[in-house]
C-alpha positions as CSV (number, residue, x, y, z in Angstrom):
1,M,23.3,-2.3,-4.4
2,L,26.5,-2.4,-6.1
3,K,27.8,0.2,-8.0
4,M,28.6,-0.3,-12.0
5,S,31.6,1.3,-13.0
6,I,31.3,1.8,-17.0
7,D,34.7,3.7,-17.0
8,G,36.7,3.7,-20.0
9,K,33.6,1.3,-21.6
10,T,31.7,2.3,-24.9
11,V,28.1,1.8,-23.9
12,L,25.2,2.0,-26.6
13,V,21.6,2.4,-25.8
14,T,19.0,1.4,-28.4
15,G,16.1,3.5,-27.8
16,G,18.3,6.4,-26.7
17,T,16.2,9.1,-27.1
18,G,13.6,8.2,-25.3
19,S,12.7,8.8,-21.7
20,F,15.1,6.1,-20.4
21,G,18.2,6.6,-22.5
22,Q,18.4,10.4,-21.9
23,K,18.0,9.7,-18.3
24,F,20.3,6.9,-19.0
25,V,22.8,9.6,-20.6
26,E,22.3,12.5,-17.7
27,I,23.3,10.0,-15.4
28,A,26.5,8.3,-17.3
29,L,27.7,11.0,-18.1
30,R,27.2,13.0,-14.4
31,D,28.6,10.1,-12.4
32,Y,30.8,7.9,-14.7
33,A,33.6,8.5,-17.2
34,P,32.1,6.4,-20.4
35,Q,35.1,6.5,-23.3
36,K,31.5,6.7,-25.2
37,I,27.9,6.6,-25.2
38,I,26.2,6.0,-28.9
39,V,22.8,7.0,-28.8
40,F,20.5,4.8,-31.5
41,S,17.9,5.9,-32.4
42,R,15.8,6.3,-35.7
43,D,14.2,9.8,-35.0
44,E,17.0,12.5,-36.0
45,L,14.5,15.5,-35.0
46,K,15.2,13.8,-31.3
47,Q,18.9,13.4,-32.1
48,F,19.1,17.0,-32.9
49,E,16.8,17.8,-29.8
50,M,19.1,15.6,-27.3
51,L,22.3,17.2,-28.8
52,Q,21.1,20.8,-27.8
53,K,19.9,19.3,-24.3
54,F,23.5,17.5,-24.1
55,G,25.9,20.2,-26.1
56,R,28.4,18.8,-28.1
57,H,30.0,16.4,-25.5
58,E,33.0,14.6,-26.8
59,N,31.8,11.4,-25.1
60,I,28.7,11.4,-27.2
61,R,28.1,10.0,-30.1
62,F,24.5,10.0,-32.2
63,F,23.7,6.8,-34.3
64,L,20.4,6.8,-36.6
65,G,19.2,3.5,-37.4
66,D,16.2,1.1,-36.9
67,V,16.4,-2.1,-34.4
68,R,14.5,-3.7,-37.3
69,D,18.1,-3.3,-39.7
70,K,20.4,-6.1,-38.8
71,D,23.4,-4.4,-41.1
72,R,22.9,-0.7,-39.2
73,L,23.0,-2.7,-35.9
74,Y,26.2,-4.4,-37.2
75,R,27.9,-0.9,-37.7
76,A,26.7,0.6,-34.8
77,F,27.9,-2.2,-32.3
78,S,31.6,-2.6,-33.7
79,D,33.3,-1.1,-30.8
80,A,30.6,-1.1,-28.3
81,D,31.6,-2.8,-24.6
82,F,27.9,-3.2,-23.3
83,V,24.5,-3.0,-25.1
84,V,21.6,-1.7,-23.2
85,H,18.4,-2.3,-25.7
86,A,15.1,0.3,-24.8
87,A,13.9,0.4,-27.9
88,A,10.8,-0.4,-28.4
89,L,6.9,0.1,-29.9
90,K,5.1,0.1,-26.5
91,Q,1.9,1.7,-26.9
92,I,-0.5,-0.5,-26.0
93,P,-3.5,0.8,-28.3
94,A,-1.1,1.4,-31.4
95,A,0.5,-2.2,-31.0
96,E,-3.2,-3.6,-31.2
97,Y,-4.0,-1.8,-33.9
98,N,-0.9,-2.0,-36.0
99,P,0.4,-5.9,-34.6
100,F,3.1,-6.6,-37.4
101,E,4.8,-3.3,-36.9
102,A,4.8,-4.1,-33.3
103,I,6.1,-7.7,-33.9
104,K,8.9,-6.4,-36.0
105,T,10.4,-3.8,-33.5
106,N,10.1,-5.8,-30.9
107,V,10.5,-9.3,-31.5
108,M,12.5,-9.7,-34.6
109,G,14.5,-6.4,-33.7
110,A,15.3,-8.3,-30.2
111,Q,16.7,-11.1,-32.2
112,N,18.8,-8.5,-34.3
113,I,20.5,-7.3,-30.9
114,I,21.2,-10.2,-30.3
115,E,22.8,-11.6,-33.5
116,A,24.6,-8.4,-33.6
117,A,25.7,-8.4,-29.9
118,I,27.3,-11.9,-30.4
119,D,28.8,-11.2,-34.3
120,C,30.2,-8.1,-32.8
121,G,31.9,-9.7,-29.5
122,V,29.9,-7.0,-27.5
123,K,30.4,-8.2,-23.4
124,K,27.1,-7.4,-22.3
125,V,23.8,-7.1,-23.2
126,V,20.5,-5.6,-20.8
127,A,17.8,-5.7,-22.8
128,L,14.4,-3.6,-20.8
129,S,11.2,-5.4,-20.0
130,T,7.8,-4.5,-18.7
131,D,5.6,-5.7,-15.8
132,K,3.4,-6.2,-18.8
133,A,5.0,-9.1,-20.0
134,A,3.8,-11.5,-17.1
135,N,0.8,-13.1,-18.2
136,P,0.5,-10.9,-20.6
137,I,-3.4,-9.9,-21.9
138,N,-2.1,-7.4,-25.1
139,L,-0.1,-7.7,-28.0
140,Y,2.7,-5.4,-26.3
141,G,2.9,-7.8,-23.4
142,A,2.8,-10.8,-25.6
143,T,5.8,-9.2,-27.7
144,K,7.7,-8.3,-24.6
145,L,7.2,-11.6,-23.3
146,C,8.9,-13.2,-26.6
147,S,11.5,-10.3,-26.7
148,D,12.4,-11.4,-23.1
149,K,12.4,-15.4,-23.9
150,L,14.6,-14.5,-26.8
151,F,17.2,-12.7,-24.7
152,V,17.2,-15.1,-22.1
153,A,17.5,-17.7,-25.0
154,G,20.1,-15.6,-26.9
155,N,22.9,-17.0,-24.0
156,S,22.7,-20.7,-25.6
157,Y,23.1,-19.2,-29.1
158,V,26.7,-17.5,-28.1
159,G,28.6,-20.5,-28.7
160,E,32.4,-19.9,-27.9
161,Q,31.7,-16.3,-27.8
162,D,32.0,-14.1,-24.9
163,T,28.7,-12.4,-24.8
164,S,26.1,-12.3,-22.1
165,F,22.4,-11.2,-22.2
166,S,20.4,-10.7,-18.9
167,V,16.8,-9.0,-18.9
168,V,15.6,-5.9,-16.2
169,R,11.6,-5.7,-16.0
170,Y,9.7,-3.3,-14.2
171,G,6.7,-1.5,-13.6
172,N,5.5,2.1,-14.5
173,V,8.2,4.7,-14.8
174,V,7.0,8.1,-13.7
175,G,6.4,10.9,-16.1
176,S,8.0,8.9,-19.0
177,R,6.3,9.8,-22.6
178,G,3.0,8.4,-22.7
179,S,2.4,7.7,-18.7
180,V,-0.8,8.4,-17.3
181,I,1.1,11.6,-15.3
182,P,1.1,14.0,-18.5
183,F,-2.4,12.9,-19.3
184,F,-3.7,13.3,-15.8
185,L,-2.1,17.2,-15.8
186,E,-3.8,17.6,-19.2
187,Q,-6.6,16.9,-18.1
188,K,-6.5,18.9,-15.0
189,K,-6.4,21.9,-16.7
190,N,-10.3,21.2,-17.6
191,G,-11.2,20.3,-13.9
192,I,-12.2,16.7,-15.0
193,I,-10.2,13.5,-14.6
194,S,-10.5,10.3,-16.4
195,I,-10.5,7.2,-13.6
196,T,-10.9,4.0,-15.5
197,D,-11.6,2.0,-12.4
198,P,-10.8,2.8,-8.4
199,R,-9.6,-0.4,-7.9
200,M,-6.7,-0.4,-10.5
201,T,-3.2,-0.3,-8.8
202,R,0.3,0.0,-10.6
203,F,4.2,-1.0,-9.5
204,W,5.7,2.4,-9.1
205,I,9.7,3.9,-10.1
206,T,10.9,7.0,-10.9
207,L,13.7,7.1,-14.5
208,D,16.6,7.8,-12.2
209,Q,15.8,4.5,-10.0
210,G,15.0,2.6,-13.3
211,V,18.5,3.8,-14.8
212,K,20.0,2.9,-11.5
213,F,18.9,-0.7,-11.1
214,V,19.5,-1.3,-15.3
215,L,23.2,-0.3,-14.0
216,N,23.3,-2.4,-11.1
217,S,22.3,-5.4,-13.2
218,L,24.6,-4.7,-15.5
219,Q,27.0,-5.2,-12.8
220,I,25.6,-8.2,-11.2
221,M,24.5,-10.2,-13.8
222,S,26.0,-13.6,-15.1
223,R,23.7,-14.5,-18.1
224,G,20.3,-15.6,-18.6
225,E,18.6,-13.5,-15.4
226,I,15.3,-11.5,-15.2
227,F,15.9,-9.0,-12.4
228,V,12.6,-7.2,-10.9
229,P,13.1,-4.6,-8.5
230,K,11.5,-4.6,-5.2
231,L,8.5,-1.5,-5.8
232,P,6.0,0.3,-4.2
233,S,2.4,0.1,-5.3
234,M,0.0,2.6,-5.8
235,K,-3.8,3.5,-6.6
236,V,-4.6,5.0,-10.1
237,I,-7.4,7.0,-8.2
238,D,-4.8,8.3,-5.1
239,L,-2.6,9.3,-8.2
240,A,-5.5,11.2,-9.7
241,N,-5.9,12.8,-6.1
242,A,-2.6,13.7,-5.3
243,I,-2.6,15.5,-8.7
244,A,-5.6,17.4,-8.9
245,P,-7.6,17.2,-5.6
246,D,-9.8,19.9,-7.1
247,C,-11.2,17.9,-10.0
248,D,-14.4,16.2,-10.5
249,Q,-13.6,12.8,-11.4
250,E,-15.5,10.5,-14.1
251,I,-15.2,6.7,-14.2
252,V,-14.6,5.6,-17.6
253,G,-14.2,1.7,-17.6
254,I,-11.0,-0.3,-18.0
255,R,-9.9,0.1,-21.9
256,P,-9.2,-2.8,-24.1
257,G,-5.7,-4.7,-23.2
258,E,-5.7,-3.6,-19.9
259,K,-5.5,-5.3,-16.6
260,L,-6.7,-4.0,-13.2
261,H,-3.6,-4.9,-11.3
262,E,-0.1,-5.4,-12.9
263,V,1.9,-8.9,-12.1
264,M,5.8,-9.0,-12.5
265,I,6.3,-12.4,-11.0
266,T,3.8,-14.8,-11.9
267,E,3.3,-18.0,-9.8
268,E,4.9,-20.1,-12.2
269,D,8.1,-18.2,-12.3
270,A,8.4,-17.6,-8.7
271,R,9.5,-21.4,-8.7
272,S,12.9,-20.4,-10.0
273,C,12.9,-17.4,-8.3
274,F,15.2,-15.8,-5.7
275,E,14.3,-12.7,-3.4
276,F,17.3,-10.8,-2.9
277,D,17.2,-7.4,-0.3
278,E,15.9,-4.8,-2.8
279,H,15.2,-7.3,-5.8
280,Y,14.2,-10.9,-7.4
281,V,16.0,-12.5,-9.5
282,I,14.2,-14.7,-12.0
283,A,16.7,-17.4,-13.2
284,P,16.9,-19.2,-16.7
285,Q,15.6,-22.8,-17.3
286,F,18.6,-23.7,-18.5
287,P,21.7,-26.3,-18.0
288,W,24.3,-23.9,-18.4
289,W,23.0,-21.7,-15.3
290,K,24.8,-21.9,-12.7
291,H,22.8,-21.7,-9.4
292,D,25.7,-20.6,-7.5
293,N,25.4,-17.6,-9.2
294,C,22.1,-17.0,-6.5
295,K,23.1,-18.7,-3.5
296,D,22.5,-15.9,-1.4
297,G,19.3,-15.3,-2.3
298,K,16.3,-17.5,-0.9
299,P,13.4,-19.2,-3.0
300,L,10.1,-18.0,-2.9
301,P,7.2,-19.7,-1.1
302,D,5.1,-21.9,-3.3
303,G,2.2,-20.0,-4.5
304,F,4.1,-16.7,-4.5
305,V,2.6,-13.7,-7.1
306,Y,4.3,-10.5,-6.9
307,S,1.4,-8.5,-8.3
308,S,0.5,-4.6,-7.6
309,N,-2.2,-5.1,-5.7
310,R,-0.7,-8.3,-3.3
311,N,2.3,-6.2,-2.9
312,E,3.4,-5.2,1.6
313,W,4.6,-1.9,0.2
314,W,2.1,1.1,-0.3
315,L,2.3,4.7,-1.9
316,V,-0.1,6.9,-0.2
317,E,-1.2,10.3,-1.9
318,K,1.6,11.9,-0.2
319,D,4.3,9.9,-1.1
320,I,3.2,10.0,-4.5
321,K,2.6,13.9,-4.7
322,E,6.3,14.0,-3.4
323,I,7.7,11.4,-5.9
324,I,5.8,13.5,-8.6
325,D,7.2,17.0,-8.1
326,N,10.8,15.7,-7.5
327,A,10.4,13.7,-11.2
328,L,9.1,16.6,-12.8
329,V,11.4,19.2,-11.6
């Protein structure tokens, strides 16, 4: 992969106090020399805690605000070169019970990001998506699919402005807040692990890998692409065995809005998708997109679907345990 240089640039991260945002700031300050990293989020306590973690670093700014508030975004984006949009309401049960709130943040917030970025002269915007946006069956996935469509189409909306939008879509993140790993670790104390379905599979990525993939996508993006990394799959029951091999397991059934297997590239997406050594690119279906940007990629065969159960790359319990141990250090 290419290495994205953000040296001397101002990068704003929405949802910057979340798991991804904190890892992004850590890697940006460790491996690069940005002029400024702006952490944009709505939680003052998390910003305070993040300040204690990183110290009063001269290259970090904390900006309280909500992506629902367009005026606040205009102020925050006023000198940003790049924006990484990670803010979202992503808890599936919460989104099902509070649908209007999820739409305000995930859909209307995306529109606000697009309009503020164009008007403030931001050069590049990368929006984080999810495997749940492909053939969504829950409201969270539906809002993220809508968000993806907005960011791709946003490139038709820029007019003469020099702003580009692209999307990064990946799977479950190891150890992120709300993921199954902290849940299993907590259940381990009681000696019983809840398994929704022993057949369930998921894609697997670490926070480090996610941040580096976003930085790489920021480097190679033209405009309108959806970047999908090549990831391993794992069985959720193998994850439970790796975390708590001595615990009993209770099969509780799939929850509402949950899939047995996740998809990152649908058969319909695959018709406009190109494969590279380490990732796929779903190309936008607009006349302004230059297909020579994917001249080194190869088209996918008819009927191709990139799903967690049809993957060629699998993790076994030993691999999973090693990844978890490294990720939770």
